[in-house]
LUMTOR-288939 format. One record per residue (C-alpha): residue number from 1; residue in one letter; x, y, z. Coordinates in nm, 3 decimals. Example, Ala and Ser with C-alpha at 12.3 -4.5 7.8 and 13.67 -1.06 7.14 Angstrom:
residues 2
nr | rest | x | y | z
1 | A | 1.230 | -0.450 | 0.780
2 | S | 1.367 | -0.106 | 0.714
//
This chain:
residues 187
nr | rest | x | y | z
1 | M | 1.903 | 1.296 | 0.313
2 | A | 1.528 | 1.316 | 0.347
3 | A | 1.327 | 1.591 | 0.430
4 | P | 1.175 | 1.645 | 0.772
5 | D | 0.866 | 1.465 | 0.873
6 | R | 0.607 | 1.707 | 0.913
7 | M | 0.349 | 1.505 | 1.043
8 | P | 0.540 | 1.301 | 1.312
9 | P | 0.356 | 1.060 | 1.566
10 | I | 0.181 | 1.266 | 1.790
11 | P | 0.284 | 1.189 | 2.192
12 | P | -0.012 | 1.001 | 2.357
13 | S | -0.001 | 1.248 | 2.642
14 | A | -0.036 | 1.519 | 2.346
15 | Y | -0.362 | 1.370 | 2.211
16 | S | -0.713 | 1.537 | 2.191
17 | P | -1.027 | 1.335 | 2.342
18 | D | -1.105 | 1.238 | 1.953
19 | Q | -0.742 | 1.126 | 1.905
20 | K | -0.699 | 0.945 | 2.230
21 | A | -1.044 | 0.748 | 2.143
22 | A | -0.905 | 0.667 | 1.793
23 | A | -0.572 | 0.561 | 1.919
24 | A | -0.703 | 0.338 | 2.217
25 | D | -0.947 | 0.159 | 1.896
26 | F | -0.599 | 0.139 | 1.690
27 | R | -0.412 | -0.005 | 1.953
28 | A | -0.668 | -0.267 | 2.072
29 | R | -0.630 | -0.414 | 1.701
30 | R | -0.283 | -0.374 | 1.606
31 | G | -0.103 | -0.353 | 1.986
32 | V | 0.118 | -0.077 | 1.903
33 | E | 0.044 | 0.335 | 1.887
34 | P | -0.064 | 0.450 | 1.516
35 | F | 0.257 | 0.444 | 1.299
36 | G | 0.341 | 0.481 | 0.953
37 | P | 0.075 | 0.662 | 0.768
38 | Y | -0.165 | 0.670 | 1.079
39 | A | 0.072 | 0.881 | 1.260
40 | P | -0.016 | 1.155 | 1.056
41 | L | -0.397 | 1.048 | 0.986
42 | L | -0.448 | 1.094 | 1.354
43 | R | -0.480 | 1.449 | 1.257
44 | S | -0.836 | 1.337 | 1.137
45 | P | -0.944 | 1.040 | 1.411
46 | Q | -1.216 | 0.912 | 1.256
47 | V | -1.048 | 0.921 | 0.896
48 | M | -0.757 | 0.723 | 1.057
49 | L | -1.011 | 0.457 | 1.171
50 | D | -1.197 | 0.423 | 0.854
51 | V | -0.869 | 0.406 | 0.637
52 | E | -0.743 | 0.185 | 0.884
53 | A | -1.040 | -0.020 | 0.880
54 | L | -1.087 | -0.081 | 0.488
55 | G | -0.719 | -0.108 | 0.487
56 | R | -0.708 | -0.408 | 0.712
57 | R | -1.014 | -0.550 | 0.517
58 | L | -0.854 | -0.542 | 0.166
59 | R | -0.513 | -0.655 | 0.301
60 | Y | -0.622 | -0.951 | 0.495
61 | G | -0.953 | -1.046 | 0.371
62 | S | -0.913 | -1.026 | 0.028
63 | C | -0.988 | -1.282 | -0.283
64 | L | -0.619 | -1.232 | -0.353
65 | P | -0.347 | -1.462 | -0.249
66 | E | -0.072 | -1.300 | 0.006
67 | N | 0.188 | -1.290 | -0.274
68 | L | -0.011 | -1.113 | -0.557
69 | K | -0.151 | -0.853 | -0.271
70 | E | 0.211 | -0.761 | -0.161
71 | L | 0.304 | -0.757 | -0.512
72 | A | 0.036 | -0.495 | -0.587
73 | I | 0.102 | -0.274 | -0.293
74 | C | 0.438 | -0.254 | -0.411
75 | Q | 0.359 | -0.174 | -0.744
76 | V | 0.152 | 0.135 | -0.608
77 | A | 0.475 | 0.246 | -0.347
78 | R | 0.679 | 0.254 | -0.670
79 | S | 0.470 | 0.442 | -0.857
80 | F | 0.466 | 0.705 | -0.617
81 | S | 0.821 | 0.649 | -0.473
82 | Q | 0.697 | 0.584 | -0.144
83 | Q | 0.981 | 0.469 | 0.074
84 | F | 0.763 | 0.360 | 0.403
85 | E | 0.513 | 0.181 | 0.218
86 | W | 0.789 | 0.040 | -0.010
87 | S | 1.013 | -0.055 | 0.314
88 | V | 0.743 | -0.262 | 0.490
89 | H | 0.566 | -0.419 | 0.185
90 | V | 0.900 | -0.558 | 0.026
91 | R | 0.957 | -0.735 | 0.323
92 | E | 0.606 | -0.896 | 0.345
93 | A | 0.596 | -0.965 | -0.049
94 | E | 0.938 | -1.142 | 0.037
95 | K | 0.755 | -1.354 | 0.275
96 | A | 0.485 | -1.425 | 0.101
97 | G | 0.708 | -1.602 | -0.206
98 | V | 0.762 | -1.311 | -0.429
99 | A | 1.092 | -1.373 | -0.609
100 | P | 1.384 | -1.083 | -0.509
101 | A | 1.431 | -1.015 | -0.900
102 | I | 1.066 | -0.987 | -0.938
103 | L | 1.071 | -0.722 | -0.679
104 | A | 1.417 | -0.552 | -0.780
105 | A | 1.199 | -0.530 | -1.127
106 | V | 0.940 | -0.346 | -0.979
107 | A | 1.171 | -0.136 | -0.797
108 | D | 1.334 | -0.039 | -1.128
109 | G | 1.015 | 0.043 | -1.295
110 | R | 1.029 | -0.252 | -1.537
111 | R | 0.806 | -0.526 | -1.607
112 | P | 0.950 | -0.819 | -1.468
113 | E | 1.105 | -1.132 | -1.611
114 | G | 0.979 | -1.516 | -1.503
115 | M | 0.665 | -1.404 | -1.344
116 | T | 0.366 | -1.702 | -1.317
117 | D | 0.074 | -1.647 | -1.534
118 | E | -0.085 | -1.555 | -1.181
119 | E | 0.162 | -1.272 | -1.094
120 | A | 0.171 | -1.143 | -1.457
121 | L | -0.188 | -1.127 | -1.470
122 | I | -0.163 | -0.916 | -1.121
123 | H | 0.118 | -0.690 | -1.225
124 | D | -0.030 | -0.606 | -1.582
125 | S | -0.370 | -0.515 | -1.460
126 | V | -0.252 | -0.290 | -1.163
127 | A | 0.029 | -0.152 | -1.405
128 | E | -0.266 | -0.058 | -1.644
129 | L | -0.502 | 0.037 | -1.384
130 | I | -0.224 | 0.308 | -1.215
131 | A | -0.083 | 0.429 | -1.594
132 | T | -0.437 | 0.467 | -1.749
133 | R | -0.667 | 0.464 | -1.439
134 | R | -0.885 | 0.233 | -1.604
135 | W | -0.865 | -0.141 | -1.749
136 | S | -0.982 | -0.182 | -2.101
137 | D | -1.228 | -0.485 | -2.183
138 | V | -0.961 | -0.783 | -2.204
139 | T | -0.816 | -0.687 | -1.884
140 | Y | -1.154 | -0.667 | -1.679
141 | G | -1.249 | -0.987 | -1.853
142 | R | -0.934 | -1.146 | -1.749
143 | I | -0.968 | -1.001 | -1.379
144 | V | -1.342 | -1.172 | -1.388
145 | A | -1.236 | -1.498 | -1.554
146 | R | -1.001 | -1.565 | -1.250
147 | Y | -1.115 | -1.370 | -0.961
148 | G | -1.502 | -1.252 | -1.043
149 | E | -1.677 | -0.956 | -0.995
150 | Q | -1.526 | -0.960 | -0.660
151 | G | -1.171 | -0.917 | -0.758
152 | A | -1.290 | -0.657 | -0.976
153 | V | -1.391 | -0.477 | -0.678
154 | E | -1.137 | -0.556 | -0.459
155 | I | -0.813 | -0.485 | -0.689
156 | P | -0.889 | -0.142 | -0.764
157 | A | -1.026 | -0.071 | -0.445
158 | M | -0.680 | -0.188 | -0.276
159 | I | -0.485 | 0.019 | -0.535
160 | G | -0.688 | 0.311 | -0.416
161 | I | -0.658 | 0.241 | -0.050
162 | Y | -0.261 | 0.223 | -0.078
163 | T | -0.265 | 0.496 | -0.349
164 | L | -0.440 | 0.723 | -0.052
165 | L | -0.186 | 0.630 | 0.203
166 | A | 0.089 | 0.676 | -0.052
167 | Y | -0.041 | 1.029 | -0.077
168 | V | -0.074 | 1.081 | 0.309
169 | L | 0.287 | 0.943 | 0.343
170 | N | 0.424 | 1.191 | 0.085
171 | V | 0.249 | 1.484 | 0.221
172 | G | 0.337 | 1.401 | 0.579
173 | R | 0.686 | 1.324 | 0.451
174 | T | 0.685 | 1.040 | 0.686
175 | P | 1.027 | 0.844 | 0.723
176 | S | 1.098 | 0.499 | 0.567
177 | D | 1.098 | 0.209 | 0.810
178 | G | 1.444 | 0.137 | 0.719
179 | P | 1.656 | 0.209 | 0.398
180 | E | 1.513 | 0.431 | 0.140
181 | P | 1.630 | 0.210 | -0.142
182 | L | 1.408 | 0.342 | -0.422
183 | T | 1.519 | 0.616 | -0.632
184 | R | 1.293 | 0.899 | -0.657
185 | W | 1.123 | 0.947 | -0.991
186 | P | 1.115 | 1.271 | -1.136
187 | E | 0.821 | 1.483 | -0.980
//
């Protein structure tokens, strides 16, 4: 059983004026009240708006195609045993064409077999970044050769924003958006 949610969604009737304004801004873009990581982030309305804006930019305006973005996000979710992030992004990854076997390997913490060259480049560069907090010259060169310096900025930024969201979700104990299929790694 999951631990209780520490920072559940705030009822709109209890919003402070700043929360009300931030929630209205969020609702104008997303069509819903702040959810998932944005529910705990609403405790700091401007931070919520800033994080949402950067996340939106990297998720919907990145130089990476959808399948590779979602693969990278799933790797972050796995590295933090982050159930909410995983439950949302594994569905998005499947819709974007990431093979179920690849996602199953990521969920198990294994390097997937049968990846395309593009998937292997992203998987391995994200795994290296998570494990070592940097890229070797070889990895950096491979990323720049494929995605330019833009990719060398956007990929670590995407890993960073989803790491930030995983921390917020884990601290808030935000429940999964569905079953919790990830086994929790030792903490």
